[in-house]
Backbone as CSV, one residue per row, in Angstrom:
resi,resn,N_x,N_y,N_z,CA_x,CA_y,CA_z,C_x,C_y,C_z
1,MET,18.376,-15.943,-0.765,17.079,-15.678,-0.334,16.865,-15.138,1.309
2,PRO,16.526,-14.346,1.271,16.670,-13.231,2.423,15.786,-14.528,3.410
3,VAL,16.906,-14.678,4.763,16.114,-14.918,5.561,15.137,-14.836,7.088
4,THR,14.899,-14.850,8.351,14.077,-13.870,8.772,15.822,-14.346,10.628
5,THR,15.309,-13.991,11.562,16.245,-13.632,12.683,16.009,-15.517,13.261
6,ASP,15.117,-16.228,12.530,14.901,-17.478,13.411,15.177,-18.323,12.314
7,GLY,15.859,-17.800,11.415,16.385,-18.845,9.707,15.773,-19.114,8.654
8,SER,13.949,-18.872,9.039,13.414,-19.052,8.240,13.349,-18.167,6.925
9,GLU,12.705,-18.576,5.632,13.186,-17.584,4.290,12.059,-16.970,4.547
10,ILE,12.154,-16.152,3.884,11.674,-14.790,3.125,11.510,-14.872,1.737
11,VAL,9.631,-15.545,0.921,9.912,-15.874,-0.189,9.156,-13.962,-0.819
12,ILE,10.198,-13.547,-1.951,9.696,-12.750,-2.298,9.245,-12.642,-4.229
13,ASP,8.239,-12.096,-3.765,7.341,-11.834,-4.857,7.200,-11.144,-5.880
14,GLU,7.942,-10.173,-5.674,8.535,-8.708,-6.508,9.839,-8.318,-6.369
15,ALA,10.330,-7.315,-7.137,11.060,-6.206,-7.263,10.674,-5.319,-6.694
16,LEU,11.290,-4.299,-5.747,11.058,-3.001,-5.820,10.783,-2.215,-6.564
17,HIS,11.351,-2.679,-8.343,11.208,-1.517,-9.300,10.635,-2.401,-9.946
18,ALA,9.869,-3.357,-9.658,9.167,-4.414,-10.809,7.624,-4.155,-10.191
19,GLY,7.543,-3.908,-8.857,5.974,-4.149,-8.124,5.550,-3.138,-7.607
20,PRO,4.883,-2.689,-8.303,4.661,-0.884,-8.095,3.709,-1.032,-7.263
21,SER,3.865,-0.620,-6.144,2.737,-0.506,-4.785,1.555,-0.172,-5.479
22,VAL,0.812,0.075,-6.086,-0.664,0.631,-7.097,-1.196,-1.148,-6.839
23,LEU,-0.570,-2.251,-7.170,-0.704,-3.250,-7.138,-1.553,-4.637,-5.879
24,PHE,-0.949,-3.457,-5.272,-1.385,-3.725,-3.374,-2.423,-3.251,-3.226
25,ASP,-3.505,-3.993,-2.535,-4.507,-2.996,-1.506,-3.392,-2.289,-0.560
26,ALA,-2.827,-3.391,0.665,-2.591,-2.820,1.648,-0.760,-3.197,1.360
27,VAL,0.000,-1.743,2.544,1.264,-2.178,2.104,1.735,-2.233,3.991
28,ILE,3.133,-2.891,3.388,3.574,-2.710,4.807,5.280,-2.657,4.710
29,LEU,5.929,-1.554,5.615,7.540,-1.079,5.295,7.720,-1.834,7.010
30,MET,8.342,-3.141,6.650,9.050,-3.373,7.431,10.733,-3.645,7.478
31,SER,11.559,-2.445,8.428,12.740,-3.102,8.348,13.510,-2.765,9.490
32,SER,14.849,-3.572,9.242,15.759,-3.047,10.200,16.464,-1.559,10.069
33,ASP,16.785,-1.502,11.007,17.465,0.253,10.716,18.945,0.202,9.706
34,ASP,19.606,-1.012,9.301,20.332,-0.930,8.013,19.687,-1.163,6.657
35,GLY,18.044,-1.577,6.823,17.162,-1.969,5.618,16.762,-0.483,5.214
36,ALA,16.776,0.599,6.482,15.548,1.572,6.174,17.067,2.713,5.886
37,ALA,18.565,2.112,6.485,19.180,3.269,5.870,19.704,2.907,4.390
38,ALA,19.531,1.934,3.688,19.947,1.631,2.734,18.444,1.857,1.390
39,LEU,16.956,1.792,2.170,16.151,1.997,0.897,16.466,4.321,1.371
40,GLU,16.467,4.377,1.957,16.965,5.590,1.749,17.697,6.039,0.774
41,LYS,18.695,5.892,-0.064,19.562,5.684,-1.062,18.647,5.450,-1.995
42,GLU,17.335,4.864,-1.649,17.296,4.671,-3.394,15.579,5.250,-3.802
43,ALA,16.259,6.122,-5.045,14.851,6.736,-5.916,13.637,6.066,-6.152
44,ALA,13.661,4.643,-5.779,12.310,3.716,-6.100,11.652,4.015,-4.965
45,ALA,12.567,3.193,-3.660,11.607,3.157,-2.701,11.033,4.038,-2.305
46,ILE,11.357,5.195,-2.138,10.933,6.993,-1.895,9.339,6.787,-3.026
47,GLY,9.685,6.930,-4.025,8.682,6.921,-5.327,7.923,5.993,-4.979
48,TRP,8.018,4.173,-4.588,7.584,3.462,-4.530,6.129,4.297,-3.190
49,LEU,6.907,4.552,-1.862,6.141,4.873,-1.026,4.862,6.073,-1.684
50,ARG,5.515,6.892,-2.339,4.870,8.149,-2.603,3.280,8.146,-3.302
51,ASP,3.834,6.073,-4.540,2.899,5.981,-4.968,1.664,5.138,-4.271
52,ALA,1.797,4.506,-2.784,0.945,3.798,-2.515,0.495,4.626,-2.003
53,PHE,0.725,5.619,-1.324,-0.090,7.075,-0.205,-0.625,7.317,-1.406
54,GLY,-0.136,7.676,-2.556,-1.063,8.780,-2.936,-2.261,7.941,-4.287
55,HIS,-2.384,6.481,-3.959,-3.483,6.089,-4.103,-4.522,5.159,-2.942
56,SER,-4.206,6.053,-1.606,-4.961,5.646,-0.981,-4.683,4.729,-0.237
57,LYS,-3.239,3.977,0.014,-3.282,2.144,0.211,-3.236,2.327,1.475
58,ALA,-3.049,1.420,2.126,-3.387,1.365,3.773,-1.885,0.811,4.269
59,ILE,-1.138,1.387,4.638,0.689,1.626,5.424,0.539,1.074,6.504
60,ASP,1.802,0.148,7.035,1.388,-0.119,8.727,3.056,0.032,8.241
61,TYR,3.548,0.245,9.015,5.346,0.568,9.162,5.689,0.261,10.861
62,ASN,7.213,-0.218,10.470,7.793,-0.148,11.777,8.224,1.328,12.122
63,GLY,9.022,1.029,13.674,9.885,2.406,13.924,11.025,2.734,12.929
64,TYR,11.528,1.776,11.865,12.585,2.016,11.334,12.198,2.902,10.209
65,ALA,11.445,2.742,9.677,10.912,3.190,8.350,10.947,4.560,8.625
66,THR,10.200,5.347,9.254,9.971,6.201,9.906,10.418,7.624,8.751
67,PRO,11.701,7.342,8.862,12.485,8.220,8.405,12.304,8.195,6.606
68,LEU,11.871,7.461,5.957,10.950,7.156,4.542,10.001,8.026,4.473
69,PHE,9.359,8.037,5.434,7.917,9.620,4.829,8.348,10.596,4.958
70,ASP,9.565,11.125,5.765,9.665,12.197,5.917,10.971,12.121,4.451
71,MET,11.427,11.361,4.025,12.125,11.522,3.073,11.506,11.692,1.981
72,ALA,10.181,11.502,1.585,9.031,10.868,-0.014,7.812,12.300,0.872
73,GLN,8.533,12.534,1.954,6.930,14.187,2.132,6.105,13.866,2.148
74,ILE,5.755,12.922,2.656,3.884,11.866,3.249,4.407,12.346,4.832
75,GLU,2.879,13.372,5.133,2.598,13.711,6.420,1.560,12.652,6.722
76,ALA,1.358,11.845,7.496,0.256,10.495,8.029,-0.939,10.826,7.795
77,ASP,-2.165,10.095,7.306,-3.049,10.151,7.909,-3.950,8.654,8.232
78,ASP,-4.961,9.105,8.568,-5.489,7.058,9.058,-5.113,6.432,8.549
79,GLY,-4.917,5.959,7.122,-4.198,5.245,6.480,-3.095,5.026,6.431
80,VAL,-2.155,5.721,7.693,-0.620,5.071,7.686,-0.664,4.479,9.109
81,VAL,-0.546,3.883,9.213,-0.420,3.317,10.844,1.195,2.166,11.146
82,ALA,1.768,2.704,12.481,2.202,2.371,13.092,2.257,0.639,13.695
83,ILE,3.124,-0.191,13.222,2.951,-1.657,13.696,3.218,-1.523,15.601
84,GLY,1.966,-1.812,15.979,2.108,-2.101,17.543,1.271,-1.006,18.380
85,SER,0.768,-0.017,17.484,0.211,1.500,17.719,-1.057,0.712,18.037
86,ARG,-2.113,1.543,18.982,-3.341,1.024,19.104,-4.367,0.911,17.923
87,GLN,-3.416,2.320,16.889,-4.765,1.945,15.514,-4.482,0.895,15.065
88,ALA,-3.528,0.154,15.033,-2.965,-0.611,14.594,-4.454,-2.066,14.704
């Protein structure tokens, strides 16, 4: 099971391939630099993000996830918010 930097466990409810973004009201892309680089190689991750955007889900993200939006050819709108921004 994945853990955070403080050692606490992260419970995973869905796998990327099994939990389409349409199931959620809002999504968050919280990644490390290495994690984002790995997701950039996953067509399912890019498709998942495109679907979330296409279904008008609120999307929060950290800076490491920014390249995923470019790869998904998503131009951010008011529903796409950087974590830590005034808009968030």
